[in-house]
N, C-alpha and C positions, 0 to 999 in steps of 0.2 A: 532611452538612457535614464539611468538612476544613480545619482551622487549627492553627497551631501556637502553643504559648503559653510564656511565660516564668514560671517560678516563682521567687521569691528567699526563701531561707531564711535566718535569722540563728541561727547555732549558737552557743550560749554553753557555755563549757567548753572543754577542749583535748583534741580527739579524737586518737585513734591506732589505727591498724588492726594487729591482730596478723597480719600477712601475712609471707609468705616473704621480702619485701624488708626487713622489719625484724628478722627473726630471727637470732640469733647462734648458732654451734654450737660445741661444746666436746668434743673426743675426750678421754675419760678411759681410760688405758692402765692399768687395773686391773681384774682379773677378779671380776665379781659376778655373782650371780644377777639375773634381771629384776627382782623386787620390792627387791632391795638397791639396784641401780642407779636404780630409780625413787625411792626414799626420798633417795638421795645428790643426784640431780639436783634433787628438789624442796627440798632443804636449801640447795644451793649456788647453783642457777641458777633455772629456771622449772619445767622438767620434762624427762623423756626426749624425745628429738628427735621433733618433728612436721615432717611432709614435705609440701609443697604441689604441687611441680612437678618436671620432670625437672631444671631447673636447681639445685634443691634436692639432688636426688640426686647430682648431680655435685659439688655442694658437699661432701656427706658423704662421698664416696669420696675426695676429695683431702685431707681433713684428717686421714685414718687413716695412722698411722705407716708408712711405706714398707715396712719390714720385716716388717709383719703381713699374713698372707694368710687368716686365719679371717673368721668373720662377727662383727657387732657389734650390740648390741642398740639397737633404735629404740624409740620409744613406742606401737607399735601392739600391741594384744592382742585376743584373741577376747573379743567382748560377747556380750549375751543377745538383743539385738533384730536383726531381719532388716529391711534396709531397700534399696529400689530406688533405685540413684543413677546419676550419670553418670561416664564414664570420666575427665573432666577435672576432677572434683571437685565439680561443682555438685550442689544438692539442690533442683531445680526442679520435680519432678513434680507439687508440689501446684498449680502454675500452669498446666501444660499437660502432657496425656498423650493418646495415641491408641491406647490397648490395645483390641484387638477384646475382643468378649464372651468372658468367661470367663478372661480372661486379667489379670494374669500367674499362672502356675502356681507353686507354692511349691517345686516338686521340680526345676524348671528354672531355672538360675540367670543367664541371660545373654538378651539382647534382640536380636530381628532384626526386619527392615522386609520386608513383603511385602502386595500388594495395598493399599498405601496405609495400612496400619494396623500395629500392633506385636503380635509374638507372643515368647513365652519359649521357650527351648531350651536342652539341656544345652551348656555351655561347651565340651566337648570335640569337640563336631560341627565338621565343617569346612564353611564357606560362603564365598561371595565376599562382599565388605565394602565399606563406604564409608568414605573418609578426608576431613576436612576441612583445609583450609588458608587461613589468613584468612578471606576471605569466599566461599570457593570449596568445593564438593564435588567429590571425586574417586571415580569408580566403579573398584575394583580387582578385576579378574577373575582372581584367584588363591585357591586354596582353602586357607583356614587356619582354625583353631580361634579363638575369640574371644580369647584371650589373645595368640596370635601376630598375629592382625590389629591388636590394639591396638599391640604392639611395632612392627610394620610402619608403622603410621600415624604413631607417634611418631619413629621414625627419619626418614622420608622426607617427611611431611608436618607435622601437628600433633598430631591425636589422631582416634580414632573421634567420629563426631559426636555433639554435644548438640543436641536440638531443642527449641527454646524456645516455638514458636507453629506455627500452621497455615501461615504463609508458608515458613517453614523446611522443614516437613513436604512442602509442594508442591514446593518446590526439588528435594528428593531424590526425590521420586515422579517428577518429570520426567526424570531421568536414568536411572531403573531400570525395565526392562521388566516389565510387570504380574505376570509368572509368575515373577520371579526373587526369591530370598530372600537378604538381604544383611545383615550384622552392622551393629548400629549401637552407640553408646556405653553402652547400658543394662546393669547388672550388678546382681545381689542380693548384698548385703554383710552381714556379721555381725562385722566387725572395728571397733575403735574406739580414738581415740588417748588416751592417758594423760591429756593436759590438757584432754580433751572437745572439742577441734576439731572443728568440725562438717563440714569437708570431705571428700571421699572419694576423693581422689587414692590410688592403689595402682600398685605397681611389682613384681608378682610374677614370680618365676622361673618357667621352664617347668615344668608339673606342680604347681604352688603356687598357692594353698595346698591343702596335701594334705588328702584326706578320711579317711585311714587313720587307724584308733584310734590313739591315743597319738603323734599327730603333734606335739602341743604346742598351746599357747594362747598363745604370745609370738613376736614376730617380731624377726628379725635380719636386717641387711643383709649380703649377700656381697661381700666386697671383691674377689672374683677373677671376678665376673660382672657387671661393669659397674654394680654397685650393686643388682643384684636382690634380692628379699626372699624369705624363707622362713620357716616357722614351725618353732619348737623347743620343747623342754620348758622351761619358765619357770625351773627349778631349774638349768639349765645356767650354768655360770661362764664368764663371756667379757666383753671390754672393751665400752664403750658410748659413746652420743653423748648429750650433753644439749644442750638449747637454752635460750636467754634472750632475752626482748624488751627491746630496749635500754630503759633508764628515761630519761625526761627528766632532764637534767642538774638537780642540786641548784643553784639559783641564789642562791649564798651572796652576802650583803649584809653588809660590815662597818659597824657604826654606832659611830664614834668619838665617842661620847656617853655618859659614865658614868652608869649607871642600878643600882638595885637589881634583883635577878633577876626579881622579880615584875613591876616596871615594864617591863623590858625585854620579858618575856613579852608583856606587854599591847601594847607599841609593835608588836612583830613581828606580832602577830595583827591589829592594827588596819591596818597599811600593808603587810604581806607576807602569808606564810601561818602560821609560827611561829618560834620560836627554833630555831636549826640542829639538823639531825638528822644523824648520820653512821652509815653503813653499812658501810664499808670502810676499809682503811688509805688507798685512794686519796682517798675523802672526808676523811679525817683530815688528809692532806697539803694537799687543798684548803682547808680552813678556816685552816690557817696561812698560806697563800700571800695568803689573802684579807685579812688583817690589813695595815694601813698600815705599812710599812717603818720608819717612826720610831717605833712603839710597841713597848715590851718588856715590857710587864706580862701579866697573864692577862687572858682575854676569856671572858664568858659563852657557853655553848651551851644546848641545851635539856635536858640530862640534870639529874635532882633525885631525891632520895630518895623511894622509895614506902614502902609499908605491907606488901607482899607478897613473901616470900623464895621464890625458884624457884632449881632447880638447871638451869643451862643450859649450851650447849657454847660454846666459844670461837669457833666458825664464826658463831654468831649465832642459833641455833636451841634450842629446847626439846630435852629428851630424852625418849624413850619407852621404849627397852630399856633394862635395868639389871640389874647383878649385885652388888647391895650385900652386903657381909658380914653376920652376924647382929648385930642391934642398930645397924647403920648405916643412915644417918649419924648419929653420936653428939654433934655438936657440937664436935668436935677442932679443925675448921677449916674454911676457906671454899673450899678446892681439894680435889681427888680424886686418889688414886694408886691404880694398878691393882697388887695384889700377888698373885701365882700365880693370876691370873685372877678376883680379887675385889676390888671396889672398897670405899676407906676414905676418909672425910674426914680432912683433914690440914691444918695450918697452910701458908698459902701460902708463908711465909718459910723453909720446910724446904728444904733441897736436895737434889734427887734427879736421877738420870737421866730421859729423857723420850722421849716418841714423837711424832714429827711425822708428817703426811700430805702425800704429794706427788702432784699429779694424775697425774705420768708413771710414778711408780714405787712408789706405796702408801706402806705403813707404813715409816718409817725410825727406827730405834733410835738415841738419841745417848747416848753412855755420859757425856758430861761432865754433872757435876750443878750443877743450877742452881735457883733458886727458880722458883716456878710462873709468875710475869710474866716473868722473864727467858727461861724456856722458851718462853713464848708469843712472846716478840719474836723469839727465835732462828727458831722455826719459820717466822713470817711473812716474816722477811727472807730465809731460805735455802730454804725450802720452800713450804708453803701455809699450813699452820695446824697447831697442837696437834690431835691426833686425835680425831676424834668416833667413836663406837662405836654401830652401830645393830643390831647382830645377834650371835647367838652365834658365827657364823663368822668375824666380824671380831675378836670377843674372843679367839677360839682362837688368833689370829695372835701374841698377847702373852701367852698362858696361863702358859707356861713361865718367864716373866720374874719376877724380884723387883720391888721397888718402882720403879714408873715413873709419871712425870707423865702424866695425859691430859688433854683439852680441857675437862673438866667442871669449874664452879665455881658458888658459890653466889651469887646476885644480888638485891639489893633496890631497885635504881635502875630509873627509868622516865622516858621520853621525855615532853616537854610536848606533843607532837602525838599521843601515844598509839601511836606505831609500835611494834610488837610485836618487832622484832629486838633482839639482845642484843650486838651488836658493842660491845666497850669497849677503851679504848686507855690505861689508867691509869699514871702514873707510878709509879716505885719506891715500895713502902710505901704506896701509894694503891689503894682508898680505906682512910683510916684509921680504926681501930678506937677511937680515943681520944674520950671525950666532948666535945662542944662543937666538933667539927672542921668541922662545916657540913654543909647539906643539899642544897646546890647546886654544879654542876661548872662549871669554867673550863678552858680549855686554855691551857698555858703556850706563850709564843711564844718561850722560850729553851731549851726541852727537847723540841725535835722534835715539838711539838705534843701532848705527852703531857698527860693528864687530871688533875686534882686537884679535891678537894672544898673549898668556902669557905662561910662564913656566908652566907646568901642576903640579907643586909642590906648587904653590902659594895656599894660602887658602882664598876662595872666598865664599859668598852666591851661590846660584844655583837655576835653574829652572827645574822642572821635568814636565813630561807631563802624561796624564792619571788620572783617578779616583783613590782614596785610594783603593778601592776594585776593584783588576785585573779582577775579573770574575763577569759579570753582569748575574744575574739569572732571567729568565722571566717565569712564571707559565701559561701555556696554557691549558685550559680545553676544551676538544673533547666531542661530544655527538655522539655515534654509535648506530645503530639499529642492532638487531640479529634477524634473521628469523628461524634459526635452533638452534641446541644444541650449546650453548655457552661455549667454553673452553678457553676463552681469558686469565684466570689466569695461563695458562700453559707456563712456562718460555721460551721453545723453540718459542712458538707463539708469545709471547710478543718481543722476539729478532728480530723474522721476521717482525713483525710489525713496529718497529723501524727502522729497515733497508729500508723498504719500505716508511716510511715517510722521512727519511733522503734524499733518492733519489728524492722525491717529491719537497723537499725545494730546493734541488739544482736545479731542472729543472725550479723552479720559480724565480732564481737569487738571493736566500739568501745565506748568509755566509756559505762557504764549511766547515769552521774550526770549527764551533759550534757543542758542545757536547749535545747531547739528551739522557735524562734519565727519566725512570719512576719514579714518585713520590710515595713513599710506606713508610707509618708510620709503625713502629715497630708492629707487630702482626695483620697488615691489609693487604688486597688484593689492587692490582692496580685499578681493576674495582669495581664499585659499582652500585647498583641498582638504577633508578630513581624511576620507579613505576613498579607495576604488577609482578615483579620478585624477588626471593630471592636466594642467593647463597647457594647451597648445598655443602656438605664436598668434592664431587668430582670434584668441579669446575664447575659444569653445573648450569644453571640458569632455575629454574621453577616458573611457574605463581602462585601466591598466590591463 
């Protein structure tokens, strides 16, 4: 039996795919080791750069400064698990494989096609090969090793072939003489992405990854070899590229109705998501621009006083590395200065020189003395941020300097939605240390959106975030083919299919907390015929 079926799924929640189409790349022209670069990217962006396609490779090459000709760190590093994968990045071998008996061999790391089945072979051997382009397979009668064959296919066609099923297997078999050996897209891989991305796209330079002892366990991109990759010692200091998945915009909603902070919180949670959360200076500006032009007072946001004190960085993250002096911090203040390479807590109102961080030029010492908050504002306006220090190598850059503000400060405020970032945009002399100054935070519409603390019982307008409808629904239509008796309207089978689809979505990097349901109108079945089939009363499908 052969019929085609429609499946309608109702996907509740807002899905997004962590694909190359949505990934943003950021070149950081500061030399760090691979672990330091990884920590920096995880603090400020998402992670070190992950690459999916040749288009991504070209994007990486194009964002590196034109005057730089060395290599740059990306997110690939040596892992502990060996996996067979496909050249185009897919991991479909659990669904279909055609290894001959006894294959694959653990010491032969590339796959070839011969006699209608697959064999493993050393990648350095030279064979003819097959490329694919759209839905066409092309036999190439040129002798090349596996890596060079892959480069040829990517340059002139699409890639070495990925074989998903017996039909594709037979198509390749039909263009290859039975006695010929040809490379296909299979290779054995032991490298992994820093962000745990599960695709296996690789773009190694000739002779890479080297198997020589001491070749290194971290991967850099060569800017002078069309973005090819090579392995290096992870301790090498070089620039790097971070990536970030674009976040869905905070949909800020100004509510021009005066409420206490708690009432405003309840209102936002009932109708939207929560009281407004801000993560960056861009968010802080958006908050101000959301307020009606005719209103000039303060406005509630989601920050309020908590019970836990934490030392955190101006960038918005907690700290791990530290070089506190003996007995420090000792309660002298809420901000931190570095003095000859050692940290001391200090009153934030003290005026000191300070050190900013700039993505393009690294650490920048500013000799003009300012309070900690003024120094923070200066760095955000002219560079990137007051400096965060995550290693001894970074601390050594200022260890010969006398007192300088760094980006560390003591914080006891928390977001209503439990957001764990620590971005703050306090006004001068805020938060106040005087008793009775208030446990809830509002933004000033007349002071560039700076924040101040107030009594939570004051009635103010407020800003929520999130859309009016808390649950976003997306309808997806799937087309399935059925070759045997179709009993897909069996509830137990539908449950099993939903579970399989859910697992597949998770493996693709889609949001794991989304809910998937069948769409079924009253009196109707989930599955409907497209053509040639009619549904019988016993939930099977018969040809017309």
